[in-house]
N, C-alpha and C positions, 0 to 999 in steps of 0.2 A: 112771686112767680107764678107764672100761668103756661101751661102746656096744652098743646092739642094737635090733632090732625086734621087735613083736609083731603080730599080725593083730589089726585093729580090731575093738573088741567096744564098742558102746555102753553096756553094762551096768557094764563095768570102766573104761575110759577116759574121763577128761574134758578138756575143752577150757580150759586155763589161761588162754588168750589171748582167751576171751570178754568182752566188756565188763562183764559184771554179775558178774564173777567166776569162780570154778571150778566150773561147772555142767556137767551132762550135755550132751554136744554134741547140737545140734539136727540137724546134717546131718553125713554123713562126708566128710571132706576127701580121704581117700586110703584103700587097702586096708590101710596099715600105721600102727601108732604107733611114733614113734620115742624111745627113751630114751638119756640120757647121765648116767653116775653120775660126779661128780667132788667132791673136798672134802666128802665125807660127805652130800651131796645129790644127789638124781636130777630132771633136768630131764624131764617129760613132753612131748613137743612132737607134734603133729598133722601137721606137713609139715615138709620142707627149708627151706621158705620161712620158718617160725617158728622154725627154727633159725638160718637166716641174720638174722633179725629179732633174734635174743637174742644173736648174736656182734656185731652193730652196736651194741646197747645197753652190752655191757660193753667194747667197743672206745672208746666215748665216755667219757672221765675224769671229765667234770663234768655234770650233768644239771639241768634247771630243777625247780623244786619240785613235788612231784606232789600237793601239797594243793590242794583245790579246795572251794568252798562245798557242803554237803550238807544237803539236808532230811531229816528223820528217818524218812519212809515209804520214801526211797530209799536210806537209809544202806548203804554198801559199794557201790553200783552205780557209783560212778566211779573207784573203784581200777584202775590199769593192771595188767597181769600182774607187771611187775617190782616193784611196790610190796608186793607179798606174796611176793617172795623173803626167805629169812632173812638177816640181817645179816652172818653168817658168810662167804657166798659173793659180798658185794658189796664188800669193803672188803681194800684193802693187797694182800700178795702173795698171798693166796686168789683174790682177783679176777683177777689176771694168771694165776695156774693153772687157773683155770676158763675164761679165754679161749684159752689155749692147747688146752686138751682139747675145747672146743667146734669151734675150728678143724680140729684133728684128727678130730673126730667127722664132720664135715661132709664132708671129703675121704674117710673111710672109707665112710660110708653113702651117698655119692652115687655110689659104683661099682655 
């Protein structure tokens, strides 16, 4: 697990928690962008609150279906951030490893 911060740059960093998908951030959430690399995947987060939300999602073992009716002009608009995560970080032992790493990153980045 590796975690770090970078100064916020609206041209490089995106808000993956935006309801419409990974788009450029309309507003700056904070002065830094947070990153956590674990299990071959790098989480990019705009705030520690997003990190806490990610931890809560991984701590919940069973989730409701993320499928929702969609109209063609709005295709993709309804997807939550966790629906776009790769399957390799959401299942089994890797999920536990990711959860443990995210909690350790929160502790480290909160200092």
